[in-house]
C-alpha positions as MATLAB code, in Angstrom:
seq = 'XXXXXXXXXXXXXXXXXXXXXXXXXXXXXXXXXXXXXXXXXXXXXXXXXXXXXXXXXXXXXXXXXXXXXXXXXXXXXXXXXXXXXXXXXXXXX';
ca = [
     -11.845  251.060  153.488;
     -12.902  251.926  150.006;
     -14.914  255.072  149.472;
     -18.489  254.513  148.400;
     -19.501  255.653  144.963;
     -21.581  258.809  145.075;
     -25.233  258.018  144.674;
     -27.258  259.799  142.077;
     -30.161  261.755  143.571;
     -33.413  260.684  141.970;
     -36.582  262.669  142.110;
     -39.612  260.627  143.003;
     -43.020  261.141  141.419;
     -46.065  261.316  143.708;
     -49.125  259.248  142.845;
     -52.156  260.602  144.693;
     -55.530  259.003  145.373;
     -58.444  261.328  146.121;
     -61.921  260.310  147.197;
     -64.694  262.212  145.442;
     -67.984  263.270  147.016;
     -69.809  260.541  145.054;
     -67.581  257.863  146.648;
     -65.513  257.253  143.542;
     -61.738  257.684  143.451;
     -59.479  259.839  141.340;
     -55.911  258.655  140.774;
     -53.224  260.871  139.327;
     -49.465  261.234  139.153;
     -47.842  264.644  139.039;
     -44.517  266.385  139.274;
     -45.964  268.979  141.661;
     -48.185  267.449  144.335;
     -49.042  270.649  146.248;
     -49.798  272.542  143.045;
     -51.984  269.704  141.753;
     -53.896  269.382  145.024;
     -54.553  273.132  144.986;
     -55.855  272.927  141.406;
     -58.287  270.178  142.466;
     -59.519  272.224  145.429;
     -60.043  275.340  143.314;
     -62.130  273.464  140.730;
     -59.597  273.750  137.897;
     -59.521  269.992  137.209;
     -62.465  269.137  134.961;
     -62.691  265.493  136.037;
     -63.082  266.323  139.755;
     -64.712  269.771  139.747;
     -68.248  268.316  139.868;
     -67.505  266.129  142.871;
     -66.595  268.511  145.689;
     -65.449  268.102  148.276;
     -62.573  265.824  147.299;
     -60.349  264.359  149.983;
     -56.744  263.267  149.593;
     -56.747  259.738  150.991;
     -53.126  258.836  150.364;
     -50.172  259.293  148.091;
     -47.071  257.266  147.394;
     -43.680  258.302  146.094;
     -42.867  256.331  142.965;
     -39.304  255.917  141.668;
     -39.820  257.456  138.210;
     -42.410  258.900  135.815;
     -42.780  255.745  133.732;
     -43.541  253.602  136.768;
     -45.887  256.266  138.172;
     -47.889  256.348  134.923;
     -48.086  252.541  134.816;
     -49.334  252.410  138.404;
     -51.815  255.204  137.684;
     -53.234  253.301  134.700;
     -53.391  250.137  136.827;
     -55.512  251.859  139.493;
     -57.717  253.507  136.879;
     -58.712  250.171  135.335;
     -62.078  248.751  136.408;
     -61.345  245.852  138.734;
     -58.234  247.465  140.162;
     -60.206  250.603  140.998;
     -62.600  248.423  143.002;
     -59.599  246.812  144.722;
     -58.145  250.220  145.599;
     -61.452  251.434  147.034;
     -61.900  248.270  149.095;
     -58.343  248.022  150.425;
     -57.283  251.656  150.751;
     -60.455  253.657  151.322;
     -62.415  251.378  153.609;
     -63.643  253.251  156.656;
     -62.251  251.998  159.954;
     -64.771  250.759  162.500;
];
């Protein structure tokens, strides 16, 4: 048997989707998910501070920062934001 090559440990980047009190969504990637969620809840994030309460609906671990930023921009675009709200935030019956 040949020994396996050691695998490099890669840090993933969380991409979080929050639902705002007005029904809109906020999408953001971060290198510190707990810290970022706390900053949203304490009103330190200008773009969400007017829309309390905000609710974390889901987050995904993305392979790297570049991919996380691309996915974030994708979900922030108009039609893709509508898609995300319809597919990921729809209330169950």
